[in-house]
N, C-alpha and C positions, 0 to 999 in steps of 0.2 A: 080867709074872710077879711082880715084887716087890710090886706093889700087891695082888695076890691073896693073897700070904702074910700081909701085915699086916692086910688087911681082914677075913679070915675068923677069925683067932685073935689072942689077946693074946700078943704076943711080949715076953719079958723081956729087959732089957739083959744082954748077955754071951752070948746064944744064938748058937751056932755052926751054920752050915749051908753046904751047897754050893749056890751060886746061879749059874746059867749056867755051870757047870763050874769055878767059882772058890770057894775057901774064904773065907767071909765071917763077920763078927761083927756082930750087931745092936746098935746103940747110939743111943739117943735118936731113934728114928724112921728111922734110916739103916742100910743094910747096907754095912759097910766091909770092904774086902778085907784079908785077913790073910796075912802073909808069915811063913814059917818061917826060922829061922836054923839052918843045918845044923851048924856047929861054933862053938865059942867062941874064935875066933881074930881077931886084929887085921885080917887081910885080909878075912875074911867080914863083919866089922862095917863096915869101910870101904866095901865093895861095897854093902851095904845102905843106908848113909848116902848114897852117890852116887845110887843108884836112887831113893830117896825124895826127894832134892833135885831131881832131874830132874822128878819127877811134880809136886812142889809149885810149881816155878818155870817149868813148861813154857809158860805163857801170858805171861810177862813178856819184855821186851826185854833182851838182854844188856847189862850196864853195870856201873858202879862199885858199885852196891848189890846186885847179884845174885850169889849164891854160885856158884862153879864157873866 
């Protein structure tokens, strides 16, 4: 589905679309998932940082240089 979107039309960086039921933003040839922050509180920011850290480091072994 993603290839069909980018093949048929020129997509500009920053274009927002719902792809496979998820909010995404197009940037440099990739559809990147977009996350909303509901409130501007420390707890919500900390939760977002924890979720992003898990996604970034999910493929690495836990150790001294891995956050969390």
